[in-house]
C-alpha positions as CSV (number, residue, x, y, z in Angstrom):
1,M,90.1,141.3,123.2
2,N,86.2,145.4,127.1
3,I,85.5,146.0,123.4
4,Y,89.2,144.7,124.0
5,L,88.0,142.0,125.8
6,R,85.4,141.0,123.1
7,V,86.9,142.6,120.3
8,L,90.4,143.1,121.3
9,M,89.6,140.5,124.0
10,F,91.9,137.9,121.6
11,A,94.5,138.1,124.1
12,I,96.3,135.5,122.2
13,W,95.4,133.1,119.1
14,L,95.8,130.5,115.7
15,P,95.0,127.4,113.3
16,A,97.2,125.0,112.1
17,V,95.6,125.0,108.6
18,P,97.0,126.4,105.1
19,R,96.8,130.4,104.7
20,P,97.5,132.2,101.4
21,W,101.0,133.7,103.1
22,A,103.2,131.8,105.8
23,P,104.0,134.9,107.8
24,T,107.1,134.7,109.7
25,A,108.3,138.2,111.1
26,L,107.3,141.6,111.3
27,M,109.3,145.4,111.4
28,V,111.3,145.5,114.3
29,K,113.0,148.7,115.7
30,G,116.0,148.5,117.9
31,S,119.4,147.5,117.9
32,G,118.8,145.8,114.4
33,L,116.0,146.4,112.0
34,L,114.7,143.2,110.4
35,A,113.9,142.6,106.7
36,P,111.2,139.8,107.2
37,E,108.8,138.1,105.0
38,P,105.8,140.3,104.8
39,S,102.8,139.0,106.8
40,R,99.2,139.0,105.3
41,A,98.7,142.3,107.1
42,D,102.1,143.6,105.5
43,R,101.2,142.3,102.0
44,L,98.0,143.9,102.3
45,A,99.4,147.2,102.7
46,E,101.7,146.7,99.9
47,Q,99.3,145.4,97.4
48,W,96.8,148.5,97.8
49,P,99.1,151.6,98.5
50,G,96.6,153.7,97.4
51,A,94.6,153.0,100.3
52,F,97.3,153.3,102.8
53,G,97.8,156.8,101.3
54,K,94.7,157.7,102.7
55,S,94.2,158.4,106.7
56,P,93.7,155.4,108.4
57,V,92.1,157.1,111.5
58,P,92.6,160.8,112.6
59,D,96.0,160.5,114.3
60,A,94.7,163.7,116.5
61,H,91.9,161.7,118.3
62,N,94.1,158.6,119.1
63,P,97.4,159.3,119.4
64,L,97.9,156.0,121.3
65,F,97.0,154.3,118.0
66,A,99.4,156.3,116.0
67,D,101.9,155.5,118.2
68,L,101.6,151.8,118.0
69,I,102.1,151.9,114.2
70,D,104.6,154.5,114.1
71,R,107.2,154.3,117.0
72,G,105.7,150.9,118.1
73,I,105.9,149.5,121.9
74,S,108.7,148.6,124.0
75,V,109.6,144.8,124.2
76,D,112.1,144.9,126.9
77,E,112.4,146.4,130.5
78,G,115.1,149.0,129.2
79,G,113.1,150.3,126.6
80,K,115.7,150.1,123.8
81,L,113.9,147.5,121.5
82,H,110.6,148.8,120.0
83,V,108.4,146.8,117.7
84,R,105.6,148.1,115.5
85,L,102.4,147.1,114.9
86,P,101.2,146.9,111.3
87,Q,99.1,149.7,109.2
88,P,95.3,149.1,109.2
89,T,94.1,146.6,106.4
90,M,91.2,149.1,105.7
91,A,91.7,152.7,105.6
92,D,89.2,155.4,106.0
93,G,88.2,157.2,102.8
94,L,87.9,154.0,100.5
95,S,85.7,153.7,97.6
96,Q,83.5,150.6,97.5
97,A,85.6,149.0,94.8
98,E,88.8,149.7,96.7
99,Q,86.5,148.1,99.9
100,Q,86.0,145.1,97.9
101,K,89.3,144.3,96.8
102,I,90.5,144.1,100.4
103,L,87.8,142.2,101.3
104,L,88.5,139.8,98.8
105,Q,92.1,139.5,100.2
106,A,91.3,139.3,103.9
107,A,88.6,136.3,103.1
108,G,91.6,134.5,101.5
109,R,90.4,131.0,100.3
110,R,86.7,131.6,101.4
111,P,84.3,132.9,98.7
112,L,83.5,136.6,99.4
113,E,79.6,135.9,100.0
114,E,80.6,133.4,102.7
115,F,83.1,136.0,104.5
116,T,80.6,138.6,104.7
117,R,77.6,136.8,105.6
118,N,75.3,138.0,108.0
119,A,75.3,135.7,110.3
120,V,76.8,135.1,114.2
121,V,78.7,131.7,112.5
122,A,80.1,133.4,109.6
123,P,83.7,132.7,109.2
124,F,87.0,134.9,110.1
125,S,90.6,134.8,109.0
126,M,93.7,134.7,111.5
127,D,97.2,135.0,111.1
128,I,100.0,134.2,113.7
129,V,103.5,135.9,113.2
130,D,106.5,134.7,114.9
131,V,108.7,137.8,115.6
132,P,112.5,136.6,115.0
133,L,114.3,139.1,117.1
134,P,116.9,137.4,119.2
135,E,117.7,140.4,121.3
136,S,114.2,140.2,122.9
137,P,114.3,138.7,126.2
138,T,111.0,136.8,125.4
139,P,109.8,135.1,122.5
140,L,107.2,137.6,120.5
141,R,104.1,136.8,118.7
142,R,101.5,138.7,116.6
143,V,97.9,138.0,116.1
144,D,95.8,139.7,113.1
145,V,92.1,138.7,113.0
146,W,89.8,139.9,110.2
147,Y,85.8,139.6,110.2
148,V,82.5,141.3,109.1
149,A,80.0,141.9,111.4
150,Y,76.8,143.9,111.5
151,G,75.1,146.3,113.4
152,Q,75.7,150.3,114.1
153,L,79.4,151.7,114.5
154,E,77.7,154.1,117.1
155,Q,77.0,151.0,119.4
156,L,80.6,150.3,120.0
157,F,81.3,153.6,121.1
158,S,78.7,153.7,123.9
159,E,79.7,153.7,127.4
160,A,76.7,151.1,128.2
161,F,78.1,148.7,125.4
162,L,81.6,148.8,127.1
163,E,80.2,148.2,130.7
164,H,78.0,145.6,129.1
165,L,80.6,143.5,127.5
166,L,82.7,144.0,131.0
167,H,79.7,142.9,132.9
168,Q,79.3,139.9,130.5
169,A,82.5,138.6,130.4
170,A,82.8,138.5,134.4
171,A,79.7,136.6,134.7
172,Q,80.2,134.0,131.8
173,H,84.1,133.3,132.9
174,K,83.5,132.2,136.5
175,S,87.2,130.5,137.6
176,R,88.7,129.1,140.4
177,Y,91.4,131.4,140.0
178,P,91.9,135.0,140.9
179,V,90.8,136.3,137.8
180,G,88.5,139.3,136.8
181,R,88.4,143.0,134.9
182,R,87.8,146.4,135.8
183,I,87.9,149.8,134.8
184,L,90.1,151.9,137.2
185,S,88.1,154.8,138.9
186,P,89.3,158.4,138.6
187,D,90.2,158.2,142.4
188,E,92.7,155.0,141.7
189,L,94.4,157.0,139.0
190,E,94.6,160.2,141.1
191,A,96.5,158.1,144.0
192,R,98.8,157.0,141.0
193,N,99.1,160.9,139.7
194,L,97.6,159.7,136.5
195,R,94.8,161.8,135.0
196,L,92.5,161.2,132.1
197,P,91.0,163.7,129.5
198,P,87.5,164.5,129.8
199,D,85.3,162.7,127.0
200,T,84.3,163.9,124.0
201,P,81.9,162.8,121.1
202,S,85.1,161.4,119.2
203,H,87.7,160.4,122.1
204,K,87.8,158.6,125.3
205,E,90.3,156.9,127.4
206,R,90.6,154.3,130.1
207,Y,92.9,152.0,132.6
208,L,91.5,148.6,132.2
209,F,93.0,146.1,134.7
210,T,92.6,142.5,133.7
211,A,93.6,139.1,135.6
212,T,93.0,136.0,133.3
213,A,94.2,132.5,133.7
214,L,95.6,131.4,130.1
215,F,94.5,127.7,129.7
216,D,95.0,126.9,133.3
217,R,98.8,127.2,132.9
218,V,99.6,130.9,133.6
219,L,98.0,133.8,135.6
220,L,98.6,136.9,133.8
221,Q,97.7,140.4,135.1
222,T,98.0,143.5,133.3
223,T,96.9,147.3,133.3
224,R,96.3,148.5,129.8
225,H,95.9,152.5,128.8
226,V,93.0,152.2,126.3
227,V,92.2,155.0,124.0
228,V,89.2,154.6,121.9
229,S,88.4,157.4,119.1
230,R,86.0,157.4,116.2
231,S,85.4,159.2,112.9
232,E,82.6,159.4,110.2
233,E,83.7,155.8,108.7
234,S,85.2,153.9,111.5
235,L,86.4,153.6,115.4
236,V,89.6,152.6,116.8
237,L,90.4,150.9,120.1
238,A,94.0,151.1,120.9
239,A,95.2,149.5,124.2
240,A,98.9,148.9,125.6
241,L,100.5,148.0,128.8
242,A,100.7,151.0,131.0
243,P,104.3,151.5,132.5
244,A,103.3,153.3,135.4
245,F,101.8,149.8,136.6
246,H,104.7,147.9,136.1
247,E,105.2,147.2,140.0
248,D,101.9,148.3,141.3
249,K,100.9,146.7,144.2
250,Q,97.2,146.4,143.5
251,Y,97.2,146.1,139.5
252,P,100.7,144.8,138.7
253,N,101.8,144.0,134.9
254,Q,103.0,140.5,135.8
255,W,102.5,136.7,135.3
256,Q,102.5,133.4,137.4
257,S,102.8,130.0,136.7
258,I,99.6,128.2,138.1
259,Q,100.6,124.6,139.5
260,V,97.8,122.2,140.2
261,D,98.4,119.0,142.2
262,E,96.9,115.8,142.2
263,Q,94.0,116.8,144.7
264,G,93.2,119.7,142.1
265,R,94.4,122.4,144.7
266,F,96.5,125.1,142.9
267,T,99.6,127.3,144.0
268,L,100.9,130.6,142.2
269,G,104.5,130.8,141.3
270,P,106.6,134.0,141.9
271,A,105.5,136.7,140.1
272,Q,107.4,137.8,137.2
273,A,107.5,141.3,135.3
274,Y,105.4,141.4,131.9
275,V,106.1,144.3,129.8
276,A,105.2,143.7,126.1
277,S,101.6,143.6,125.1
278,A,99.8,146.1,122.7
279,S,96.8,145.8,120.1
280,Y,94.2,148.0,118.3
281,T,91.0,146.9,116.8
282,K,89.6,148.9,113.7
283,V,86.1,148.6,113.0
284,T,85.2,150.5,109.6
285,R,82.0,150.9,108.4
286,L,81.3,149.6,104.4
287,H,79.6,150.7,101.4
288,Q,78.2,147.4,100.9
289,P,76.7,145.0,102.4
290,A,74.2,147.3,104.0
291,G,74.7,147.6,107.7
292,A,78.2,145.6,107.4
293,L,81.0,146.5,109.6
294,F,84.7,145.2,108.7
295,I,86.3,144.6,111.8
296,E,90.4,144.0,112.0
297,H,92.3,143.2,115.3
298,H,95.9,143.2,115.7
299,H,98.1,142.2,118.8
300,L,101.7,142.0,119.6
301,F,102.8,140.2,122.6
302,A,105.6,138.7,124.6
303,E,105.0,134.9,125.2
304,P,107.9,133.8,127.8
305,Q,109.4,130.2,127.4
306,E,108.2,129.4,130.9
307,W,104.4,129.7,129.9
308,F,104.1,126.6,127.7
309,G,107.8,125.2,127.8
310,G,108.3,126.6,124.4
311,K,105.7,124.3,122.7
312,N,103.1,125.6,120.3
313,F,100.2,125.4,122.7
314,L,98.7,128.5,121.5
315,R,98.6,127.3,117.9
316,S,96.0,124.6,119.0
317,K,94.2,126.3,121.5
318,L,93.5,130.0,120.3
319,P,91.4,129.2,117.2
320,L,88.3,128.1,119.3
321,A,88.7,130.9,122.0
322,V,89.3,133.6,118.9
323,Q,86.0,132.0,117.4
324,E,84.2,132.2,120.8
325,A,84.9,135.9,120.7
326,V,84.1,136.7,117.3
327,R,80.6,135.2,117.7
328,K,79.9,136.8,121.0
329,L,80.7,140.2,119.6
330,R,78.4,139.5,116.7
331,W,75.8,138.5,118.6
332,H,76.0,141.7,121.2
333,L,76.0,143.9,118.2
334,R,72.8,142.4,117.0
335,S,71.3,142.2,120.7
336,P,73.3,143.6,123.6
337,S,71.0,141.5,126.5
338,P,70.6,137.9,125.5
339,A,73.1,135.4,126.2
340,P,74.9,134.3,122.9
341,P,73.9,130.8,121.7
342,S,76.6,128.0,121.5
343,A,77.8,127.2,117.7
344,K,80.3,124.4,117.0
345,A,81.0,124.4,113.4
346,P,84.6,125.4,112.6
347,S,85.0,128.9,111.1
348,A,88.7,129.8,111.3
349,H,90.6,130.2,107.9
């Protein structure tokens, strides 16, 4: 997927359709540095080196984002293995011509006019990347999503919009499972010896707890440290599991299998530690078309073998989940109050 549940939201995804590149891995730091085949996000960074010499976002405003693309996140309980997220596809400080070149690549085989169309059902691009790290205790995946939406950058930074998205997500995803999401209060953080800096016009931090039923197979509970920052040209929302909550009794980082009997009654399996998940969403104002925002989302996560029995279950299920999330965000940017319309035309690339 919060902006993180509508925008970062993408808790996990990808379509089995031809793509310009076939990503298989990404840069890994740990007991051995891999030299994998580049993903689309990595190729974009290599193809436009001039763009990436410019500031992707002011690092001082978002140290978590800087850490995700520099040091990476720990993917094991011992903290010895780290995996980096890619540099942003669209840096700050680009000319209109530079932005257009990157848009063409992000659109893939889609015509640029279609990719940038001002419509809730406009297409998006998505890649999934498997991380071949034998030392990792669980398989690792990365999802990259790119699309264009129309609205005001300032709207995404507002607390009212964040609260609205959280409320909508809770209201529209009723479930028989114990799911939900909430922003932890200052008192809850204080009880855990955690404190957040005060909000500024360009920076805010929260701790966000979510409990999600993944396709009726797994109950995943996570508490993430979320840092939102903005510059004149862009907004970045970075999120990563908060280690302080790995064994928290109320807001733990854990998963449980869901078993349903013939009468439809469910039981939860024993709690298992969940230690690897991080993402960032960067929203960049475009020179053209007028009012357009380029949104990219990069999400790295562990997918334990026990979740789906080693099958490529997510590859068939995620496209529709991502499509729904993209369309809802586009709708809310247009009008935060009404419920989004349903639309079934396929748009994943």
